[in-house]
C-alpha positions as CSV (number, residue, x, y, z in Angstrom):
1,M,0.0,0.0,0.0
2,L,1.2,3.5,-0.9
3,I,0.0,7.0,0.2
4,L,-0.2,9.7,-2.4
5,G,0.2,12.8,-0.3
6,S,-1.4,15.2,-2.8
7,S,-4.7,16.8,-3.6
8,S,-3.7,17.1,-7.3
9,P,-6.0,15.3,-9.6
10,R,-3.2,15.2,-12.2
11,R,-0.9,13.3,-9.9
12,K,-3.6,10.9,-9.0
13,E,-4.3,10.3,-12.7
14,I,-0.7,9.6,-13.4
15,L,-0.3,7.1,-10.5
16,S,-3.5,5.4,-11.6
17,F,-1.8,4.4,-14.9
18,F,-0.5,1.5,-12.8
19,K,-2.2,-1.2,-10.7
20,I,-0.5,0.0,-7.5
21,P,-2.7,0.1,-4.5
22,F,-2.8,3.6,-3.0
23,F,-5.0,6.1,-1.2
24,V,-4.8,9.9,-1.2
25,V,-4.1,12.0,1.9
26,T,-4.0,15.8,1.5
27,P,-1.0,17.1,3.5
28,D,-1.8,19.6,6.2
29,F,1.3,21.7,5.4
30,D,1.7,25.4,4.8
31,E,3.9,25.7,1.6
32,L,4.6,29.3,2.5
33,S,6.5,28.1,5.6
34,V,9.4,27.1,3.3
35,P,11.5,30.2,2.6
36,Y,12.8,30.9,-0.9
37,C,16.5,31.6,-0.8
38,N,17.2,32.0,-4.5
39,N,17.7,28.3,-5.0
40,P,14.7,26.8,-6.9
41,H,15.8,23.2,-6.5
42,A,16.2,23.5,-2.7
43,Y,12.9,25.3,-2.4
44,V,10.8,22.8,-4.4
45,A,12.5,19.9,-2.6
46,G,11.8,21.5,0.8
47,V,8.1,21.8,0.0
48,A,7.8,18.2,-1.2
49,E,9.7,17.0,1.9
50,G,7.6,19.1,4.2
51,K,4.4,17.6,2.9
52,G,5.8,14.1,3.6
53,K,6.9,15.0,7.1
54,A,3.4,16.4,7.8
55,I,1.7,13.1,6.9
56,A,4.2,10.5,8.2
57,P,3.4,10.7,11.9
58,H,-0.2,9.8,11.2
59,H,0.7,6.8,9.0
60,P,3.7,5.0,10.5
61,G,5.5,2.5,8.3
62,I,3.5,3.3,5.1
63,P,5.5,4.8,2.2
64,I,4.3,8.3,1.3
65,L,4.8,9.9,-2.1
66,T,4.6,13.7,-2.1
67,A,5.5,16.2,-4.8
68,D,5.7,19.9,-5.6
69,T,6.0,21.7,-8.9
70,I,7.2,25.3,-9.6
71,V,7.8,27.3,-12.8
72,V,11.1,29.2,-13.1
73,K,12.2,31.9,-15.6
74,G,15.7,33.2,-14.9
75,T,15.7,34.1,-11.2
76,Q,12.0,34.4,-10.9
77,V,9.8,31.7,-9.4
78,F,6.1,31.4,-10.4
79,L,3.9,29.6,-7.9
80,K,0.1,29.2,-7.9
81,P,-1.7,32.5,-8.6
82,S,-4.0,33.9,-6.0
83,H,-6.4,35.4,-8.4
84,P,-7.1,35.5,-12.2
85,E,-5.3,38.9,-12.7
86,E,-2.1,37.4,-11.2
87,A,-2.5,34.4,-13.5
88,M,-2.7,36.8,-16.5
89,A,0.4,38.7,-15.3
90,M,2.3,35.4,-15.0
91,L,1.4,34.2,-18.5
92,E,2.3,37.6,-20.0
93,Q,5.8,37.2,-18.6
94,L,6.1,33.7,-19.9
95,C,4.6,34.5,-23.3
96,G,6.9,33.7,-26.3
97,T,9.8,32.6,-24.1
98,W,11.5,29.5,-22.6
99,H,11.2,28.7,-18.9
100,E,11.8,25.6,-16.7
101,V,9.3,23.5,-14.8
102,L,10.8,21.8,-11.7
103,T,9.0,19.0,-9.9
104,A,10.4,17.5,-6.6
105,T,9.2,14.1,-5.7
106,T,9.8,12.7,-2.2
107,L,9.3,9.3,-0.7
108,T,8.9,9.4,3.0
109,Q,8.7,6.3,5.3
110,N,8.9,6.9,9.0
111,E,12.0,9.1,9.5
112,Q,13.6,8.3,6.1
113,Q,13.2,10.6,3.1
114,S,14.5,10.4,-0.5
115,T,14.0,13.3,-2.9
116,Q,14.5,13.8,-6.6
117,V,14.1,17.0,-8.6
118,T,13.3,16.8,-12.3
119,T,13.5,19.7,-14.8
120,T,11.7,20.2,-18.1
121,R,12.2,23.2,-20.4
122,V,9.1,24.6,-21.9
123,E,8.7,27.2,-24.7
124,F,5.4,29.2,-25.1
125,H,3.9,30.5,-28.3
126,P,3.6,34.3,-28.5
127,F,0.0,35.2,-27.7
128,T,-2.1,38.3,-27.2
129,R,-3.5,39.6,-24.0
130,D,-7.0,38.7,-25.3
131,E,-5.9,35.1,-25.8
132,I,-4.4,35.1,-22.3
133,R,-7.7,36.3,-20.9
134,R,-9.6,33.6,-22.8
135,Y,-7.2,31.0,-21.6
136,V,-7.5,32.0,-17.9
137,E,-11.3,31.9,-18.3
138,S,-11.2,28.4,-19.8
139,I,-9.2,26.4,-17.4
140,P,-8.9,26.3,-13.5
141,V,-5.5,28.2,-13.3
142,L,-5.5,29.0,-9.6
143,D,-4.3,25.5,-8.6
144,K,-1.5,25.5,-11.2
145,S,2.1,26.8,-10.8
146,G,2.8,29.3,-13.5
147,S,-1.0,29.5,-14.2
148,Y,-1.1,26.9,-16.9
149,A,-1.5,23.2,-17.7
150,I,0.3,21.3,-20.5
151,Q,-2.5,18.8,-21.0
152,G,-5.9,19.4,-22.7
153,I,-6.5,22.9,-24.1
154,G,-3.4,24.0,-22.0
155,S,-1.4,22.8,-25.0
156,L,-2.6,25.7,-27.0
157,I,0.0,28.0,-25.5
158,V,2.9,25.4,-25.4
159,K,5.1,25.5,-28.5
160,Q,7.6,22.8,-27.5
161,I,9.2,21.1,-24.5
162,E,12.6,19.5,-23.7
163,G,12.2,16.8,-21.1
164,C,9.4,14.8,-19.4
165,F,5.9,15.8,-20.3
166,Y,4.5,14.3,-17.1
167,N,7.0,16.4,-15.1
168,V,5.0,19.4,-16.3
169,M,1.8,17.7,-15.2
170,G,3.3,17.3,-11.7
171,L,4.7,13.7,-11.5
172,P,7.6,12.7,-13.7
173,L,7.5,9.0,-14.5
174,S,11.3,8.5,-14.1
175,S,11.1,9.7,-10.5
176,L,8.0,7.7,-9.9
177,F,9.8,4.6,-11.1
178,Y,12.8,5.3,-8.8
179,H,10.7,5.9,-5.7
180,L,8.4,3.0,-6.2
181,N,11.3,0.6,-6.6
182,R,12.7,1.9,-3.3
183,C,9.5,0.8,-1.5
184,G,9.1,-2.5,-3.3
185,F,6.9,-1.7,-6.2
186,N,8.2,-2.6,-9.7
187,I,6.2,-0.6,-12.2
188,W,6.7,-3.3,-14.8
189,D,4.8,-5.7,-12.5
190,H,1.9,-3.3,-12.2
191,L,1.0,-2.5,-15.8
192,K,-2.7,-2.4,-16.5
193,K,-4.1,-4.6,-19.3
194,P,-6.1,-2.9,-22.1
195,S,-9.8,-3.2,-21.8
196,F,-10.5,-4.1,-25.4
């Protein structure tokens, strides 16, 4: 049994690709309690680890998978917007440029933690302010770092990526494979058979 310590429907969807028994626990953790000290990798890892530490005392012995995703452009970090106007401002800054998406995944079991950070580079198409407004009105941007999704209609603004697609969704498969192996789940033994 595995705990997915996340309220993200995208992470639940990705983990559900496999026949691995898990249940979801939303971590009671204040992400703003982790200070940002101009190190995006350390920051995103600290948040993912904090989520795991918040859940572990309530579920001793059970492996807990937590994650956090941020968007980085230069020295600027884009987290989840607090309102639609902030989402539009973020997207205007990312418009027509490259940026990086960092996802930290952490496996917590009792006092032990293992963390990996995966990076994907993403380039946006140039788009107008009216197109940004339509985009923000069409998808739930307030639960997404950088105010966008790569799946579904989110792909309208993405020109190309370098790296893992699922990392941008919030749970890179390479890290998932690594963590699950550490707690005794071989993904290859948990593939789902097609329904046809």
